[in-house]
C-alpha positions in Angstrom: 16.0 -53.4 -24.3 17.8 -50.0 -24.8 16.5 -48.1 -28.1 18.6 -45.7 -30.1 17.0 -43.7 -33.2 19.9 -41.9 -35.1 19.3 -39.3 -38.0 22.1 -37.8 -40.0 21.5 -35.4 -38.5 20.6 -36.2 -34.9 20.7 -37.8 -31.9 16.4 -38.4 -31.3 15.8 -40.7 -28.9 18.1 -42.8 -26.5 16.0 -44.8 -24.1 15.1 -48.1 -22.7 11.8 -49.8 -23.8 10.1 -53.3 -23.8 8.3 -52.9 -27.1 9.1 -50.9 -30.2 7.1 -51.2 -33.2 8.2 -50.3 -36.6 7.1 -49.9 -39.8 8.9 -52.6 -41.4 9.0 -52.4 -46.0 6.6 -55.6 -46.2 4.7 -54.6 -43.3 4.6 -53.2 -39.1 6.6 -55.5 -36.4 7.5 -55.6 -33.3 10.7 -56.4 -31.4 10.3 -57.6 -27.7 12.8 -58.0 -25.6 15.4 -60.8 -25.8 14.3 -60.8 -29.9 16.4 -62.3 -32.1 19.5 -61.1 -33.9 17.7 -58.8 -36.7 18.6 -56.4 -40.1 15.4 -54.5 -41.5 14.7 -52.5 -44.0 11.7 -50.1 -43.2 9.6 -47.5 -44.8 7.7 -43.9 -44.3 6.0 -44.5 -41.4 5.1 -44.7 -37.2 7.2 -45.9 -35.2 6.7 -46.3 -31.2 9.0 -47.3 -28.8 6.3 -48.0 -25.4 4.8 -45.3 -25.2 6.8 -42.7 -27.8 5.9 -41.9 -31.0 7.9 -41.0 -34.1 7.3 -40.5 -38.2 10.4 -41.9 -39.7 11.1 -41.6 -43.5 12.4 -44.9 -43.8 15.5 -46.5 -43.3 17.0 -49.8 -41.3 16.7 -51.5 -38.0 19.5 -53.9 -36.7 18.3 -55.6 -33.2 21.3 -57.5 -31.5 21.6 -58.3 -27.8 19.3 -56.5 -26.2 20.1 -53.5 -28.6 17.5 -52.0 -31.0 19.0 -49.3 -33.2 17.5 -47.8 -35.8 19.0 -46.0 -38.7 16.2 -43.0 -40.0 16.6 -41.0 -43.0 14.3 -38.7 -41.3 11.9 -38.4 -38.5 9.4 -35.9 -38.7 
């Protein structure tokens, strides 16, 4: 699936990944290929896309048609 991480300032990450782990407001969760459509809020925490890791400041994720779009408030 295609994964993009975008902040208000820049595009942080744009690549294919087989698994994405996200810090959801109600707990951590994973997205795999062919996941159902989803929109969720994210809290501050660790986001991983395969072997890449990012510390995000919170935000929103949208999953649709094997594309994962993360709109992060900030990435450290």
